[in-house]
Every structure is written in structure tokens, then in C-alpha cells.
C-alpha positions as CSV (number, residue, x, y, z in Angstrom):
1,M,14.6,14.7,-11.8
2,N,13.8,18.3,-12.5
3,R,13.3,20.0,-15.9
4,K,17.0,20.9,-16.3
5,E,18.1,17.3,-15.5
6,L,15.6,15.9,-17.9
7,I,16.8,18.2,-20.7
8,D,20.4,17.2,-20.0
9,A,19.4,13.5,-20.1
10,L,17.6,14.0,-23.4
11,A,20.6,15.7,-24.9
12,T,22.9,13.0,-23.8
13,K,20.6,10.2,-24.9
14,T,20.0,11.7,-28.4
15,G,23.4,13.1,-29.0
16,S,22.0,16.6,-29.6
17,T,22.8,19.9,-27.9
18,K,21.1,21.0,-24.7
19,A,19.6,23.9,-26.6
20,D,18.0,21.5,-29.2
21,A,16.8,19.2,-26.4
22,A,15.3,22.2,-24.6
23,R,13.5,23.3,-27.7
24,N,12.2,19.8,-28.4
25,F,11.0,19.4,-24.8
26,A,9.2,22.8,-24.8
27,A,7.6,21.9,-28.2
28,F,6.4,18.6,-26.7
29,I,4.8,20.4,-23.7
30,D,3.2,22.9,-26.0
31,V,1.7,20.2,-28.2
32,V,0.4,18.3,-25.3
33,T,-1.1,21.4,-23.8
34,E,-2.8,22.5,-27.0
35,T,-4.2,19.1,-27.7
36,L,-5.7,18.7,-24.2
37,T,-7.0,22.2,-24.3
38,A,-8.8,21.3,-27.6
39,G,-10.5,18.4,-25.8
40,D,-8.5,15.7,-27.5
41,D,-6.5,12.8,-26.0
42,I,-2.9,11.7,-26.7
43,S,-2.1,8.0,-26.7
44,L,1.5,6.9,-26.8
45,V,1.5,3.1,-27.1
46,G,3.5,1.5,-24.4
47,F,4.1,4.7,-22.6
48,G,0.6,6.0,-21.7
49,S,-2.2,8.4,-22.4
50,F,-2.9,12.0,-21.6
51,E,-6.5,12.9,-21.2
52,V,-8.8,15.5,-19.7
53,R,-11.2,14.4,-17.0
54,E,-14.3,16.2,-16.0
55,R,-15.0,16.8,-12.3
56,A,-18.6,17.4,-11.4
57,A,-19.8,20.3,-9.2
58,R,-20.0,19.3,-5.6
59,T,-20.6,20.5,-2.1
60,G,-17.6,20.6,0.3
61,R,-17.0,21.7,3.8
62,N,-14.5,24.2,5.2
63,P,-12.5,22.1,7.7
64,A,-12.0,25.1,10.0
65,T,-15.6,26.2,10.3
66,G,-17.6,23.3,9.0
67,A,-19.5,25.7,6.7
68,E,-20.7,24.3,3.4
69,L,-18.9,25.4,0.2
70,K,-20.0,25.0,-3.4
71,I,-17.1,23.7,-5.5
72,A,-17.5,24.4,-9.2
73,A,-17.2,21.8,-11.9
74,S,-13.8,21.7,-13.5
75,K,-11.6,19.9,-16.0
76,S,-8.3,18.2,-14.9
77,P,-5.5,16.9,-17.1
78,A,-4.6,13.3,-16.3
79,F,-2.0,10.7,-17.3
80,K,-2.7,7.0,-17.4
81,P,0.5,4.9,-17.7
82,G,0.6,2.2,-20.3
83,A,1.4,-1.5,-19.7
84,T,5.0,-1.3,-20.9
85,L,5.8,1.6,-18.6
86,K,4.0,0.0,-15.6
87,S,6.0,-3.2,-16.2
88,A,9.3,-1.4,-16.5
89,V,8.7,0.5,-13.2
90,N,7.5,-2.6,-11.3
91,D,10.4,-4.8,-12.6
92,S,13.0,-2.2,-11.6
93,K,12.7,-3.0,-7.9
């Protein structure tokens, strides 16, 4: 499912217009982005949690030449699914 299909599904499920669903979805993404950028986590009980994970600096290798590379420390957004979501996905088989 892509963004357009998700917005269509949200509009159908909520009985709202596609424009309203698109605005709500865009607002959701903005709130998640702003919250994670501020260093906070988002927990949606039953669905999952959005968080920022720290990656330490490390040394890697260029696969073509074998030369060592220094890889800088970074932050990465992550999603950890909740028990209800895991159960729903596993029971749908």
C-alpha cells in the first residue's frame, strides 16, 4: 500500500473526504517527525512505539578496495510493534 492508497483507505474507513484524510495523515507525520526530532518517544498502546536509536561511531570497510572507513555516529528513527499488532499480523496467516 502506498501513501495514496492509505489516504483513500482512511477516508473510506472514517467517512471523511480524501482531502481531510490527507491533511490528517500529513499532520500525523509532522507530529511524529517533530516529536522524534525533539528526542521524545511516541507510544501508542496496542499499536507500537516510535523512538530514536543512537548508533555509535564505528570502523567499516569499503567492499571494493578493503580500505578502512570511519563511519560517524548517527541517530535513526525506529518503530517497535506492540503486542496487539504483532498478534493481529501473526493470526492473519
